[in-house]
C-alpha angles and dihedrals in degrees: 000000000000090000090052092050090048090051092049090049090051092050089048092052092048090049090047093051092046090048093051090044089056091048096050122099119270113279095232091055092049090051091050093051093048088052091050090052091050092052093049093048091049094047093050098037088234132150117255089232096051104133092202091077097045091224096107089099091058108102134136094242096066137059110271090216086071094053123108116258090022127106124186133188123255093237122115095261092050097209120185111259103169136038119183101193100154124139097014090142117061123220122211124199094259103026138043122200111217129193131197122261087236089083087073094064097093092052093065089068089068093084094170092069117131099166125040122172115180097152127143096021100115090230109179132205134047123325108257092235100172090057091054088064087076093062096075094152095055113133102164125038121173116181102153125139099029133116099246113156136193125038129319108268116241089233090070090062092051092069093111095185094055116128102164128037124170120176098158124146099028134112099246120152138195136065130292103248140184089286088077092056091062090073095093093162096050114129102178133022124182121174098162126171098000127132102254118151140196125041129319103264120242088229089076086083089072090073089089095166097054115130099175127032120180123171093161124163101011135117102258116151135187126047133322104272114249089220089077088083087072091069095092094169095049113131103168125038113180117173099149126142099030132106099256116155141182124057131319106259109253089212091074091083093047098053113019094072094155094056114129100164127040113178118174101146127139098032135105099257118155137196127048137305108284113248091217090075090081087069092065102101095184100045113132105160131042118176115175100143124135099027134112095258117147141191133053123327104243116237091214088079087081090055092066097104096201095051114121106157125041123176118177138153130034091152134051098242095079107065140182123231102232090201087074092067093079098049106030116114109180117221092193130075107226124202094182128030128176122175099159115170094000099133097256111169139177120031123348103280112264094213088075088074090069091069097085093174095055113137100160127045126173117177096148126144096031134111099257117155140187131050129320101274119242092223090059091050089054094053114094097236119160099201125030122180115183100145122139099035136106099253116150143188121049129302109262116252088235089070092069092053091063105124097216102037107133104148125038119172115177098150123147100023133112099260114147144174127053126322114258112267091232095062086116090065089079090086094166093053112126102166125036116176117177101148123144100030135106100256113151142180127048125325108256111255090224088076088079089067092069096097095177094054109128103167129032118180114179098148125143099025133105100257113152142183119046126323113253122260110258123206111262088223094054122112096237106136105158119051125171117174097148125138097032135108101260116146142186127057123339106280119233101176097112136120116290086230092064112139101170123034115177116178100149126142098028133112099262115145143178130053124325107265115243093222089074081092088073086074090077095165096053114135102171127034114179117180101149123151100021133114099261113157138181131058127330097270117246093198091073086078087072092069093083094179094060113128102162125038117177117180097151121155103012131116102259115155142194124034132324107258119239089229091076087074087068090073095099094180096050110124102157123043119171114175096148125141098031133111098258117155138184128049132325103258111255087214089071084089086074095063096124094190089063092047106045128053105263121246107248091208089070093067100097092184087074091064090085129050090218091066089092087074093049114112120272125243106250114218139157100263119180097335096317140071112266134177113228108210111251092222092055102040091116090075094058130080122174142160117201119178096150127140098031134108099257117153141182127056127322108257113246087219089076086076090072093068094099094167095055114121099178131029118180120173097147126139097037135108097256118152140183127054130326103258115254086218090075085084087075094061089103096172096046115131101166130031120180117181097151127138099029136107097258117151140184127044132334099250114251088221089081089079087075092066101101095177097049113123103154127046124168120178097152124141098030135105098259123146142178133050121336107236118255131210135062117021091343088079089064094051093090105136106121091207090067090060099037125130100023124132103243118350118151137170145110093286091070094030091242114128117223115240115259117223108241117236116252119265115276096244091048089047091051091050090050091049090047092048088047091052093045092050092053092041088053089050091048093051099032096050097068092039092051091047092051093045090051092051091050092049091050091048095049090043089057092046095052091046090054092047091050092050091050092050091051091049092052091050092053091051091051091052092051092050092052091050092053091050092054091053095051 
């Protein structure tokens, strides 16, 4: 009996193994996936067991249908039908790891695939189009956020079963052509943020089964093709962030009856809002902002019952009739409303209070007046943008008790008084922008309780006292308290995650505190126009992340330390209007950030769309004060050491700063020549060397500076001809050459003196002397050679005769000696 049970157990095990073998994924597919894993691990230098990638379960000894990111069918053959391979490559803030598109090759052997997601992997190279032809069953293909280049291969558009295609965020080029129109079964097409050019082809109307069309973030021009009205099943049309022009086709509202989302923002569209849109009974989202649309905003937009998101404005051509405010009764329930720059005036419209589901409100850049309404403070709105109006009074305390408030922008209004003491009750607040008002008094200490606060902009008010002490473990990364009335020593009690610290134009005094080095992630430090004293601190060189250092108009003394050249990321250094002495450090030629093209990923202010409202960095740019936009600082590189007491010669090493756009070392005591190496400052736009003791010539190498638009060498001791050619021909303002000892040239309309030729008799004598000297050489050379040979010969003869005479004398002496012996 036991033997029988054992036999039955054995048969059961054999059957079980055969059953599971039949239900495992095909061997060739398993082998292809293992090969793909190996290529990814090699390309990213990652461990095969790294759980971050989710591929640690992939091994040849197990069934691939049990692996993470893999889905198989339930049929007997168990083929792989879905691969979710997104985000295999991690991106840090300063560095992106890229892998070659060749790693995809093994995947094309899995011909049963219906779903393939390889998004957000920063795969670089061309799309292997021919290989995609093998994936004839593909329904879903997501390739966004990679670094694919070149054009989209025609094979991709022959995937007749495709329902979803997303190629956003790549670097693809080329036009959409008729090959796209062959996808008759396509349900969804997304080609966002690529680099396509030309116009959207009319043939796109042949894709009659499309439900989603996104061509976002490309370079399409021309009008919106009328053939789009043939896409009867279209639900989402997203053409934002292109260069489309002409009017919005009125036929859209007559034919695209299934449309729920219409996004045309950030283009160059003209004309008005088509009246046919009110026929779209399913429309939920309209985004027309930042175009060239004109005319009056129709009030019937608020009669579209299904409407939830409405974004208009962005220019001053599309306006709102303020008489509508009293009689409008919206039939929709909006969750997001933006009417930026739409000419709204008077009080904030009361009809907004009827939208109980509102979570986003942008009424910035209008002419709204009056106080912040209590009814608005009582609405649970997450993001409120009211900057650039004429609102007055003080924000009501009730506003900061709003449970969902995360963004509050009230900059550039006429608010006044002290901030409510309960500002810290807004515990979910991430962005607080109050710049450009008349707030006064001390900042409430409760603000330090807002742990999630990322950006705090209080610039250009009348705040006084000392800034509060923030928790070092807080998330606060962007702080601007410039142009206020703060006093005392420079505060350092900020979050250790601080990236931007702007405290300029206050009444701070004393030495710079050494514990600024605790802010080890700091990228911008702006302390201009204060009363800072002491030496230029060496310890600033320890903040290796520093990109912008502005110490303009303080009372710093002594020399600039060589250690500052160790700041490899430094792109902007403004130490003008101090009392600095000594020489310009020769090691400044090693400032890598002023040599190389900066990495735009390192600009953390670009991480948030609101950064465009963040205060500019004020610098002396080409003879005038200019605000450099905070969200574009990565394109600027400048060195300003003007109005100090620097002496000695200008280091030639400065000429290696090829990325430098502005160099200002005027109003010092510098001497010597202008370095010839300045001709290598290929990005230089402005060069100011005025009011020094420079001498010699203006180097001709400056003609190589193709970007130069401002040159000032006045009040020096320069002489000679001003170089001509290139941009130097445009430097023709006499004031920029004034008060030098002997400059001349066409730029200042002063001809240079021409040296007169020597008199004819003197010239003849010179020519005669010249001929005689060469004639003497021609005759004297062979005579001298012969005389030398004779001398040498006779010298040898007499030396031989003398030697023979001496030899005979020695023999005679020996013979006489022998005779005396015998």
